[in-house]
N, C-alpha and C positions, 0 to 999 in steps of 0.2 A: 502518750502521757496519761497517768492515772489521775482521776479527779478526786478531790477531797471527799466529796459526798459518797462516792462508790466505795472508797477505802473504809470510811467510817461505817458504812452499812454492812460490809462483809466481814469486818474484824470483830469477833465476839470475845468476851472475857475468857471462856474456856480455852480458846485457841491461844490466847496470849499466855495462859498458864502452862502451856506445853514447854518443857525445859529446853528442847532444841530450838524452837522458834524464839523463845526468850533469849537464848544465847546469841542467836543470829541478829536479833534486833539490837541487843546491847552492843554488839560489835560495830554495827553500822552507825549507831548514835554516839559511841564512845571509842574512838580509834585507839586509845591508850590501853584498853582492856586486852588481855591475852586470850587466845582461842580456847585455852583449857579452863577458863574461868566459868563457873556455873553459879546459878542464882538459887539460893536456899531460903531467902527471905520471903515471908508471906506477902502476897499481893494485897496492897491497900488501895482504896479509891484514889488517893493522891498519886501513887505509882502508876496506876492504870491510866489516869488522865495524862500523865507525863508521856507514857509510852504511846498513847493514842495520838498525842500532839506531834511527837517525833515521827511517827509513821506517816501522818497525813501530809507533811511537807516534802516527802521524798518523791522523786520522779524517776521513771525507768531510765531516761536518757540523761540524767543529771551529770553524769561523768563526761558528757560531750563538751567541747569548747563552747564558751559563752555565745559566740557569734555564729555558731553552726547553722541554727535555724534561719538567721537573717540572711546568711550567704545562700542557703538553699532556696529561700523565698525569692531573692534577687535573680538567681539563676533560672528559677521557674518562671519568673516574670518576663525575663528577656527571651526565653526560648519557646514558651508556649502561648503566651498571651499577646498575640499580634492583633493589629487593628485592621478593619476593612475601611479603606479611605477612598472616597470619591472625589476626584480632582475635576473641578469645573473650570475650563479654560486650559486646554492642553497644548499651548504654544511653547515657545522657547523656555520660559521659566517653569511652566508646569512639568515639562519633560525633565528639566534639570532636577527638580525636587523628586520626581518619580523614581529616578535612578537610585537615589539613596533609600527611599522608602521600600522599594522592591529588594534592594540588597540586604536590608535588615529583616526581611521575611514578611513584611506586611502585604496584605492583599490590596491591590490598587485598581480602581475603576476610573475611567476617564470619559468626559464628554466635552465637546468643543463644537463651535459653529463650523469650522473647517474640518475636513476629513484628515485626521491624523492616525488612522487605523494602522497604517504600516509602521509608523514610529512607535505606536503603542505595542504592537506585536513584537517588535524587536526588543522592547524593554521588559516584556512580560506583563503588560498591562492590558486589561479588558477594556476595549473601546466601545462606547455606545453613541450612536448618532442621534438617538432620541433620549432626552433627559428623563422621560417617564420610565423608560426601561432601566436606566441607572438607579433612579430613586426607588424602584420596586425591589432592587437588590438589598435595600435597607443598609446602606453603609453607616458605620458608626460615626464617621467624621465626614463632613463636606468641606473640602479645602478649596477656597475661591482663589484662583490664579488668573483672574481677568485683569484687563487694564483698568486704570482708575476711572476713566470716563465711561466705561461700559458696565461698571459694577452694578449700578442701580438697575439698569435694564435687564441684565442677566439674572439678578436676584429676583426681580419681579416676575420673570418668566419661568422660574423653577416650579415644578408641581409639588409644592411642600406637603400637600395632603397625602402623598404616596410615601413619605418618609416616616420613620418612627418618631414619636413626639419627644423623645429624649436625645435626638441627634445633636451632635456638637458641630457648630459652624465656626470655621476659622478663615480669616483673610490674611494675605501676606503683602498688602499694599505698602507703598513707600511713604504714604501719609496715613495718619491713624485716626484723627478725630472724625474725619469725614466717613470712613467705613464703619466706625463704632456707632455713630448716630444712625447711619443707614440700616445696619443690622438690627439695632434695638427698635427702630421704627417699623421695619417691614416684617420682621420675624415674630411669630407668636411667642408668648412668654415661656412656653414649655421647652423651647430650644435653648441649649447652652451656647455661649458666644465667647470666643477668644480672639482678641485682636493682636496680631503679631507682625513682626518685621524681621525676616532674616536679612541682615544688613550686608548682603553679598549677592553675587549673581554668577552666571555661567563663566564670566571672564575673571572676575576678582577671586573666585573660589574654585577655579578649575583643577587645582592641585589638591586642596584640602579645605575643610571648614574649621580646622583647629585654630582656636584663638579668636575667631571672628564673632562679632556681636549678634545675639539673637534677642530681640526685645519683645516682650509680651505683656498683655494685660488681660486678666480674667474678667471680662466685661460683665458677664452674667452667668451665674453658676448655681445649680441646685445642689444643696448639701447632702448628697447621697454618696455612699461609699463607692458604688459602681461608677458613678459619674466622675467623682474625684480621681479614681484610679484611671479612668479613660483619659482624662485631661493630663495626668502625670505621664501616662504612656506616650501620648502624642508629643509632649514637650521633651520627653526622653529621646525621641528620634534625633533631636538636634544636640542634646547634651552628650549622647553617645559618640557623636562625631567630633566632640571637643569644642563646641561653640561656647562662647562666654554668655551665659544665660543672665539676662537683665530684666527683672520685673519692674515695669515703669508705666505710669499712666499715659494714656494716649496724648493728653495735653502736653506732658513733659517731653514725650518723644518728638512731637511736632515742633516744640520750642528748640530742641537741640538739633534735630536731624533734617527736618524738611528744608530749612533754609540752606544748610550746608550742602545738601544734595542738589538743590537747584543751582547753586553756584558751580558745583563740580560738573554737572551735566552741561551747563552753559559753556564753560571753558572747554570741556571735552569736545563739544560739537563745533565750536568756533575753530579749534585746532584741527579737527577732522577735515574741515573745508579747505585748510591750507595744504592738504596732501603732504604732511610731514613724512620724511623718510629717514631711516637710520643711516648713519655715516660710519666710516671705519674708525672714527675717533669721537664717539659720543661722550659728552660730559654727563655727569650724574644728573644735572638739571635737565638736560635735553632728554635723557632716558626717562626722567619723571614725566615729561610731556608725552612721550611716545606711549608710556604705560597708561597714562590717563586716557588717551585716545582709544587704546585697546580695551580698557575697562568699560568705557561708555559707548563704544561704537556699536555693540550688538543690541543695545537697548532700543526699543521702538520709539518713534516720535510721540506716540500716544502716552508713553510713560513720562517723557519729558514735559509734554503739554499738560499732563495731569499734575505734575509738580508745580507748574506755573498756575494752573487754574485753582487748585485746592490748597495752595500755600498762601496764607493771608499776607505774608510780607514779600511775595515774589516780585510784584511790580516795583516795590520800593528797592529791592535788591538789584533788579535789572537797571533801574535808573542810577543807582550808586555805582554799578559797574561801568555804565556809560560815562558818568561824570569822572570816574577815576581814570579811564582811558583818555578822555579829553584833556584832563589835567596833565597827564604824562606827555601827551603830544605838545601841549602848550609849553611845557618845560623844555622839551627838545628844540622846538622851533624858536623859543625865546633865546636859548643859548646860541643857536645857530645864527640868529639875527645879530646877536652881540658880537660874534666872531667876525661876521661879514662887515659889520659897521666899523669895528676896530681896524680891520685890514684896510678899508677905504680911507680912514682918517690917518692911518700910519703912512700910507703911500703919499698922501698930501703933505704930511709933515716932513717926510724924508726928501721929497722934492724941494721943499722950501729950504731945508738944511743944506742940500747940495748946491743951491745957488749961492749961499753965503760962505760955506766952509770948503767947498770943493769935494772931490771924491776921496773919502778916507777909507775906502773899502779894504785896501791892502793892509792898513794898520790893524783894523778890526779882525781881519782874517787871521793874522798872526796871533793876536791876543786870544782868540777863541781856540787856538790850537788845531785848527782845521786847514791849515795852509797846505799848498802843494809841497811835495817833498823838498824841493830846492829852497823854498822860502822858510819852512819850519826848521830845517836842519841848522840854520844859523843861530836860532835861539835856544837850541837844546843844550842841556847840561853835559859835562864832560863824559860822564859814565855811559850815557846813552848814545853818544856819537860814535862809540866803538862798535865794530861790526858785531852782528848778532852772534856769530859763531864764537866770538871771543868771550861770551858770557860764562862759558864753562870754566874759564881760567880764573875768574874773579869770584865765583860762587860755587856752592856745592852742586854737583851734577844732579839732574832730575832723573829719577828712575820710576818705574811703574808702581813701586810700593810706597813712594814718598807721598806726604800729604800736600794739599794745595793751600796757597794763601789767596783767599777769595775776598775781594772788596765789594760790598753791597752798596750801591749808590741808590738811595731812596729807601729809607729804613722804616717805612710805615707798616701797615698791617701785614701785607704780603711779604715784604722783606724780612720782617721778624719771624713770620711763619716758616720761611725757607731756612733762615739762620739757625733755628733750633735743631733741625736735622743735620745741617752741615757741620755745626759744632759737635753734635753728638757723635758724628762719624770720625771726629778727631782732626778736622781741618781747622786752619787758622782763619778767623773771620774778622774783617775790618768793616766799618760802616761809616757812611756819611749821608746826611740828609739836611734839608733846609730847616726843618724843625728839630728841636733838641730832644733826642732820644737817648741821652747818655745813661740815664738810670736804667732804662729797659735793657740797653746794651750790656751794662755791667751785670745784670741778673742773668743774662743769657751767655755770659763769657765771651762777649764781643768787644773789641777795641773800637771806641767811638771817636770820630774826628769831626770837629765843627768846621774845619777848613779843608777844602778839597785838595789844596796844594800839599798839605801835610799827609793826607791819605795817599796821594799818588807817589810821594817821595818814599813811601814804604815799599814801593815796587811790588804790588800784588801781581800774581800770575794771571788772575782772572778779574775782570771788571764785570760785575753782574748788575745790570740795570733793572731796578724794580720800581721804576717811576710809573706814573699814569701815562696813558697813551698821549694825552694832550700836552704833557710837559716834557716828553722825551726829547724832542728836537732842542728845546731850550736848554735842558740839562746837558745834553751831549755837547752842544756848542760851548758851554761854560766850563767844561772840564779842562784842566791844564795838561793836555796830552803830552806836552814836551817834558813833563816830569816822570812820565812812565817809560818803562823799557819798550823798545820798539817791537818786541815779540809778544806783547800783552794780548791775551785773548779777551775779546769783548763778547758778552752774552746778553741777550734780552729775554724777557719772559712775558711779553705782551700778548694779548688775546687776539690781535691781528698780526699778520706776519710780513706781508709785502711792504707795508709802510715802514717798519723799523729796518727791514733789509735795505730799502732804498736810502734811508738816513745814514746807516752805517757806511754804505759804499760811497755816499756823497761826502761825508764829513771826516771819515777816518782815513789816514794815509794808508797806502797799500801794504805797509809792513806790519800792520796790526791784523791779527786773526779775528774772524767773525763767525759766531755760531748763533743762529736764530732758533729759539726754543719756545715751547708753550706747554707748561705743566697744566693739563686740562682739569685742574681741581684747585681748591683754595682752602682757606682756614676752616670753612664749614664742611664742604664736601670731602675734605681730606683729614678731618680731625681725628678719625678713628684709624688712620693708616693710609698709605698710598698704594697698597697692594692691589694690582689689577687695574689701576687708573692709568689712562693713556698719557704719555709724555712724547710730544712731537718735536722733532728737531731737523734742522737743515744746516749742514756744514757749508755755509756760504763761501767762506774763504779761510782755509786752514793751510799753513805752510807744510811743505812736503818733508821738512826736517823731522826726524824720528821723535825728538823731544816734544815738538809741537803736536804731532799726532797723538803721542802718549798723553799729553796734558789734556787735550780735548776728550780723549776716551776716559781719562780719570774723572773729569768733570761729569760726563754723562753717567759714569758709574755710580755717582752719588744717588741718582734716581733709580738706576737699575738695582742697586742693593736694597732699596726700599720696596722692591716688587713691582715697580711701575711697568706698564706695557710700553716698551720703547718702540716708537714708530718714526722711521726716517722718511720724511716727506717734504717735497718742495714747498716753499712759502705760498706759491700760487695755489697748489693743491689744498693746502691747509685752509686758506681763506675761502675756497669754494665749498669745502666740506663743513667747516666749523663756524666761520664768522656769521653766516646767515642763521644757523640754528641757535647760536649763542644770543644773537640779537632778539630772536623770538622768545627764547627762554627768559632773558632778563626783562623783556617788555612785560610778559605775563606775570613774572614774579613781582615786578614793581606795581603793576595794576592791582594785583591781589593784596600787596602790602598796604596800599592806600585804603582798602576795604576794612582793614583791621580784623582779619579772620582770626578766630580763636578756636582752640581745641574744645571738643565736647566729650562727655562721658561715653559716647557711643559713635566714635568716628568710623566712617566707612573707609575702605582702602583708597577709594578715589579721593576722598577729602583729605586723607593723610598725605597723598601725593601733592596736593596743593599746599598744605602746611609745610611739607618738606621743601617744596620749590621756593616758598617765601623765605624759609630759613637759609637755603643755599645761596640766595641772591641778595638778601637784606644786608649782609655784612659788606657787600661791595659798594664802593663809592659811586656817586652819580657821574664822576669824571670817567670811570671805567665804562659805564653804560653809554654815556655820550660819545666816548671814543669809538665804541662799536657802531654807533650810528654814523659818525663822521667819516670813519675810515673803513667802512664796509660798503663796497660799491653798490650792493643791492639792498641796503637798509631801507631807503625811502620806498622802494617798491614793496618791500615786505610789510612796512608799516601801513601802506595803502591797502594791501591785500588783507591784512588783519582787520582793518577798519571795515572793509567791504564784507568780510565773512560775518562780522558781528552784526552789521546792518541787515544782512540776509536772514540771519537767525531771528532777529527781532520781527522782520516782516512775516516770517513763517508763523511765529507765535501770534502776532496781532491779526494776521490773516485768518487763522483758525478761530480766534476769538470773535472776530467780526462775523465769520460764517455762522457760529453758534447763535449769536444775537439775531442775525438775519433770519435764521431758521425759526427762532422763537417768535419773531414778529410775523412771519409769513406762513408758518406752519409747514405743511407739505406742498405748498405751491411751487417751491423749487427745492431741488435736492442738493444739499451742500456736499461738496467733495473736495478734499484737499489732497494734493499730490503727495505721495509717500516718498517720492524721489528726493535724495539728499543733494542739495545744490553744492556743486564742487567748483572751486576756483581752478583755473589752469595752473599747471606747475610753473615754478619760477623759471623764467627764461635764462638760459645759460649766457646769453649775450650780455646780460647786465653784470655777470660775475667777472672776477678779476683773473680770468685765465688768459695766458699769453697768446695761445694760438689754437687753431682747430685740432692740431695733432695732440696738444696737451689735453684738450677736452676729451678726445677719443680715449686717451690713456686713462683718464679719471673714470670714464664710464666703464671701461673694460675691467678696471680694478674693482 
């Protein structure tokens, strides 16, 4: 590009009076002039100044696109100006960052107390066992990837005098105020300082860094172009990978992130001690717990202990978590105590009544509609006393393409959730519930009945029980079964399966069909669709008649058409795989709900899993959770194991803290050592599960 001064210096009046040059200049300054136009007017000072001004503002490459030079500069920046970065602490996290730094073309040096020379060589990193050798290479950036508790010692041991005085120091610790104060105190003022936190790790970002938060504060900076450019180049390492770049003070970071991280790692470590395993029918909530364990499992105990030591509110949060768990246990045991007490007093009252009134069991049995076939047939209406095979003569035959008439008994949150899809598929839906949901039913296109007799007289083909676990027996016994056709299909959707199966077989006459199912999702986990979500079913008792088989298949097709993963499994197998995992999932969700967790502007993936867990479980009633506790054979053992794992983790934390204080008091008189081994609880014993026999247990394991 020509400068204004050079053009002004070299352009003299005689040259400008040259006709050909004058013509050329006129063309460039006035596009409307024709090429054949010549200038005959005498040159005046005013004209000369105008031409000089016109000439001075021209550039040789002015015809190039406006952003050409910008693009060229960016390309040059990315391809030629790489950094020389020295990583101090080349463990798991240091190697994780080094992979990306090397892939972007930066020169990476590394130093660590442990010998990681082989790992460094495989990554294309130069490893130095002596920090003096590394510092004499004059890296532009020193990247501290040490643990929180060793940062001060490592920083104090570095031979700073061997570095250039303009070196940039960067830390990547999970807390920020502590390293900021440390770096500003221990480093001479001629070193630049950036405090940053990539809010991800080898597990949470093993696929990509895209969209993940990178928080940073330019804690101390010299306002020189070269230093500013170097800082931008370092931050660009993460921006190029798609990170969400967030400039935030260290104090703000710790307010938002340190607390949430401590809760995340605490829950992850507690669950890790339970030895949770994947099942063939994982719910979204249980998948959340497994993902959380995976995200936190690879992090060292030093990292977790650092979050505890250098987070001002960690002790308070640990106490709140303990209180929340204790409050939930009290709720469970309080409800359990109430049930046992009621049963005891009911038995006494029934015994008294039997002395005065005699045994009226036969009468009650008939009223409840659960009599034996010989008793109940006497009270049945005329149409249902006709043989089942006769139904084809008095109603339209059922074929595979016809729609079902489904009666939902229990039209609460889950009943309405299922009704939306069933109606949308074109089936006729009736509903009955103790509470009045007539307005909601009308909005959904459902016929609502406040009287169970009226609903049963409509002769639905399917009775879909959407009651709570606790009320299922009471509701089933109260239904006027004599008003239904004897071929009716009964279906439940409870979260445990052996319990409703036993109820159906106990209270329903043998001419009713029974299908036990569990849609392993709910209004929250299934709000964006059911595709890929597991639907478990067991055809407990389905008549061999073709129309009955077809009706059962058409009901199951409601869920298959929505993309559910259809899993045929016995009720015993289901309870072994699902009930235990569900109880743990709901327990953790309810404990976290009591903490009142809130989203932050810089959520980690681990913390997002906790928020999702609370969201997935918060909409479920306490009756559902209590039912999982009451009707899950191993729930009490799991509750005790969860309590034990939390207590073990607290002992680890307080044991390490006690050791630090003891070392401060006695100095080097005794060397403090904490076991790095992770305490694990034994796996849940199969003897406490509801499996029918050893052969069934073997079948589950083999699958």
